[in-house]
N, CA, C and O of each residue as an XYZ file, in Angstrom:
288
protein
N     -31.613     46.637    -57.156
C     -32.080     45.341    -56.735
C     -31.780     44.298    -57.802
O     -32.480     43.292    -57.920
N     -30.737     44.547    -58.572
C     -30.323     43.582    -59.594
C     -30.028     42.237    -58.950
O     -29.460     42.162    -57.860
N     -30.422     41.188    -59.639
C     -30.130     39.852    -59.173
C     -31.130     39.281    -58.191
O     -31.056     38.099    -57.854
N     -32.061     40.091    -57.727
C     -33.063     39.589    -56.793
C     -34.221     38.966    -57.551
O     -34.621     39.448    -58.611
N     -34.748     37.900    -56.999
C     -35.919     37.267    -57.582
C     -37.176     38.024    -57.218
O     -37.140     39.013    -56.485
N     -38.290     37.541    -57.744
C     -39.588     38.201    -57.539
C     -39.894     38.387    -56.053
O     -40.152     39.509    -55.616
N     -39.870     37.326    -55.284
C     -40.204     37.398    -53.858
C     -39.198     38.253    -53.087
O     -39.574     39.014    -52.196
N     -37.917     38.121    -53.439
C     -36.885     38.891    -52.743
C     -37.050     40.394    -52.965
O     -36.750     41.186    -52.071
N     -37.520     40.789    -54.137
C     -37.753     42.216    -54.405
C     -38.831     42.776    -53.464
O     -38.683     43.866    -52.912
N     -39.908     42.016    -53.295
C     -40.981     42.462    -52.403
C     -40.498     42.492    -50.956
O     -40.818     43.424    -50.219
N     -39.730     41.480    -50.539
C     -39.216     41.437    -49.172
C     -38.237     42.579    -48.905
O     -38.225     43.141    -47.810
N     -37.428     42.919    -49.888
C     -36.437     43.983    -49.718
C     -37.098     45.336    -49.481
O     -36.522     46.201    -48.821
N     -38.292     45.523    -50.009
C     -38.973     46.811    -49.867
C     -40.032     46.828    -48.768
O     -40.681     47.850    -48.543
N     -40.206     45.694    -48.082
C     -41.206     45.622    -47.018
C     -40.917     46.690    -45.962
O     -39.873     46.658    -45.311
N     -41.827     47.617    -45.798
C     -41.727     48.724    -44.826
C     -40.571     49.682    -45.105
O     -40.194     50.452    -44.222
N     -40.002     49.655    -46.304
C     -38.877     50.530    -46.630
C     -39.319     51.906    -47.106
O     -38.536     52.855    -47.065
N     -40.561     52.026    -47.556
C     -41.043     53.290    -48.102
C     -42.192     53.790    -47.239
O     -43.125     53.050    -46.927
N     -42.105     55.048    -46.863
C     -43.193     55.654    -46.080
C     -43.273     57.136    -46.411
O     -42.268     57.758    -46.755
N     -44.474     57.699    -46.308
C     -44.601     59.131    -46.571
C     -43.962     59.954    -45.450
O     -43.894     59.523    -44.299
N     -43.510     61.121    -45.811
C     -42.963     62.035    -44.805
C     -44.080     62.367    -43.808
O     -45.204     62.655    -44.220
N     -43.788     62.330    -42.517
C     -44.834     62.593    -41.515
C     -45.607     63.896    -41.714
O     -46.786     63.972    -41.369
N     -44.964     64.906    -42.260
C     -45.649     66.186    -42.481
C     -46.587     66.149    -43.687
O     -47.366     67.081    -43.888
N     -46.521     65.085    -44.492
C     -47.338     64.994    -45.704
C     -48.548     64.072    -45.545
O     -49.307     63.894    -46.498
N     -48.742     63.487    -44.367
C     -49.889     62.607    -44.163
C     -51.194     63.335    -44.454
O     -52.110     62.754    -45.037
N     -51.289     64.599    -44.054
C     -52.538     65.344    -44.271
C     -52.822     65.542    -45.763
O     -53.984     65.617    -46.164
N     -51.785     65.626    -46.579
C     -51.964     65.781    -48.025
C     -52.536     64.495    -48.624
O     -53.335     64.542    -49.559
N     -52.127     63.363    -48.087
C     -52.552     62.075    -48.625
C     -53.928     61.637    -48.126
O     -54.595     60.835    -48.779
N     -54.349     62.145    -47.001
C     -55.635     61.746    -46.422
C     -56.776     62.030    -47.402
O     -57.038     63.183    -47.744
N     -57.450     60.966    -47.848
C     -58.578     61.107    -48.756
C     -58.211     61.401    -50.203
O     -59.090     61.648    -51.028
N     -56.930     61.377    -50.515
C     -56.466     61.764    -51.854
C     -56.564     60.627    -52.865
O     -56.580     59.447    -52.513
N     -56.629     61.020    -54.125
C     -56.442     60.112    -55.242
C     -55.002     60.327    -55.692
O     -54.609     61.454    -55.997
N     -54.219     59.263    -55.736
C     -52.782     59.375    -55.987
C     -52.423     58.695    -57.306
O     -52.875     57.585    -57.586
N     -51.610     59.368    -58.107
C     -51.079     58.792    -59.330
C     -49.597     58.506    -59.114
O     -48.811     59.421    -58.871
N     -49.222     57.235    -59.203
C     -47.817     56.837    -59.119
C     -47.312     56.638    -60.543
O     -47.959     55.968    -61.348
N     -46.161     57.219    -60.853
C     -45.581     57.125    -62.197
C     -44.211     56.472    -62.084
O     -43.390     56.867    -61.256
N     -43.973     55.474    -62.920
C     -42.686     54.776    -62.936
C     -42.258     54.608    -64.383
O     -43.090     54.366    -65.257
N     -40.970     54.734    -64.637
C     -40.498     54.573    -66.014
C     -40.539     53.122    -66.461
O     -41.018     52.822    -67.555
N     -40.038     52.213    -65.620
C     -40.018     50.795    -65.973
C     -40.490     49.971    -64.779
O     -39.975     50.118    -63.671
N     -41.470     49.108    -65.012
C     -41.931     48.205    -63.960
C     -41.353     46.828    -64.219
O     -41.562     46.246    -65.283
N     -40.628     46.314    -63.246
C     -40.061     44.978    -63.378
C     -40.970     43.992    -62.656
O     -41.767     43.300    -63.290
N     -40.853     43.926    -61.329
C     -41.689     43.006    -60.559
C     -42.954     43.678    -60.035
O     -43.941     43.010    -59.726
N     -42.913     45.004    -59.939
C     -44.016     45.741    -59.345
C     -43.821     45.983    -57.864
O     -44.691     46.565    -57.217
N     -42.697     45.549    -57.310
C     -42.443     45.671    -55.879
C     -42.375     47.134    -55.420
O     -42.937     47.489    -54.384
N     -41.699     47.961    -56.182
C     -41.578     49.373    -55.797
C     -42.937     50.067    -55.833
O     -43.291     50.793    -54.903
N     -43.691     49.846    -56.895
C     -45.020     50.450    -56.986
C     -45.932     49.932    -55.889
O     -46.723     50.692    -55.328
N     -45.832     48.665    -55.582
C     -46.641     48.082    -54.523
C     -46.308     48.715    -53.171
O     -47.207     49.046    -52.398
N     -45.025     48.879    -52.893
C     -44.599     49.494    -51.630
C     -45.056     50.950    -51.547
O     -45.493     51.408    -50.491
N     -44.956     51.667    -52.652
C     -45.405     53.066    -52.674
C     -46.919     53.166    -52.482
O     -47.405     54.015    -51.735
N     -47.650     52.297    -53.159
C     -49.108     52.290    -53.031
C     -49.511     51.972    -51.594
O     -50.406     52.612    -51.041
N     -48.856     50.992    -50.994
C     -49.177     50.626    -49.614
C     -48.881     51.777    -48.661
O     -49.648     52.021    -47.730
N     -47.787     52.482    -48.883
C     -47.443     53.633    -48.039
C     -48.506     54.725    -48.153
O     -48.895     55.322    -47.149
N     -48.970     54.984    -49.365
C     -50.011     56.003    -49.564
C     -51.323     55.581    -48.913
O     -51.990     56.388    -48.265
N     -51.688     54.321    -49.086
C     -52.931     53.825    -48.483
C     -52.865     53.866    -46.959
O     -53.848     54.209    -46.301
N     -51.716     53.520    -46.402
C     -51.581     53.549    -44.944
C     -51.637     54.971    -44.397
O     -51.952     55.175    -43.225
N     -51.333     55.954    -45.245
C     -51.419     57.365    -44.839
C     -52.814     57.929    -45.075
O     -53.072     59.094    -44.775
N     -53.722     57.099    -45.618
C     -55.100     57.545    -45.769
C     -55.566     57.862    -47.169
O     -56.678     58.361    -47.343
N     -54.753     57.588    -48.175
C     -55.184     57.832    -49.556
C     -56.391     56.960    -49.874
O     -56.491     55.826    -49.406
N     -57.307     57.500    -50.673
C     -58.511     56.757    -51.049
C     -58.291     55.836    -52.232
O     -58.736     54.688    -52.225
N     -57.602     56.338    -53.251
C     -57.410     55.567    -54.471
C     -55.984     55.741    -54.972
O     -55.376     56.801    -54.821
N     -55.464     54.667    -55.577
C     -54.125     54.700    -56.153
C     -54.237     54.319    -57.627
O     -54.856     53.312    -57.969
N     -53.646     55.114    -58.479
C     -53.577     54.837    -59.908
C     -52.106     54.711    -60.274
O     -51.259     55.398    -59.703
N     -51.803     53.839    -61.222
C     -50.415     53.587    -61.604
C     -50.260     53.797    -63.103
O     -51.084     53.345    -63.898
N     -49.186     54.494    -63.474
C     -48.839     54.697    -64.876
C     -47.381     54.264    -65.053
O     -46.491     54.779    -64.377
N     -47.143     53.321    -65.957
C     -45.775     52.909    -66.258
C     -45.542     53.082    -67.758
O     -46.443     52.884    -68.573
N     -44.316     53.455    -68.094
C     -43.984     53.679    -69.488
C     -43.524     52.402    -70.182
O     -43.679     52.263    -71.395
N     -42.959     51.471    -69.418
C     -42.497     50.198    -69.978
C     -42.626     49.124    -68.919
O     -42.553     49.393    -67.720
N     -42.819     47.894    -69.390
C     -42.952     46.746    -68.501
C     -41.936     45.706    -68.927
O     -41.887     45.336    -70.100
N     -41.121     45.223    -67.990
C     -40.175     44.155    -68.286
C     -40.953     42.859    -68.343
O     -41.673     42.517    -67.406
N     -40.809     42.135    -69.446
C     -41.509     40.864    -69.601
C     -40.886     39.829    -68.675
O     -39.664     39.692    -68.625
N     -41.723     39.098    -67.942
C     -41.179     38.069    -67.041
C     -40.547     36.930    -67.843
O     -40.970     36.626    -68.959
N     -39.523     36.305    -67.248
C     -38.901     35.140    -67.894
C     -39.897     33.994    -67.883
O     -40.540     33.705    -66.874
N     -40.003     33.360    -69.023
C     -40.923     32.224    -69.124
C     -40.139     30.948    -69.338
O     -40.727     29.873    -69.450
């Protein structure tokens, strides 16, 4: 997603990520830890979290190893 702005990153991933239909039962009521090496805009983590929540996860936790500083 190089070259995309903040809003475009979120739009590009809108409804692009979903759990496998056979794994919905695993996510129902679960506490989920999402791990990412580098967070730029947060769009990917947001899409993943939304997919887990829509499948019934109770809580989402996020761990990132590095954060890209926004341009100021």
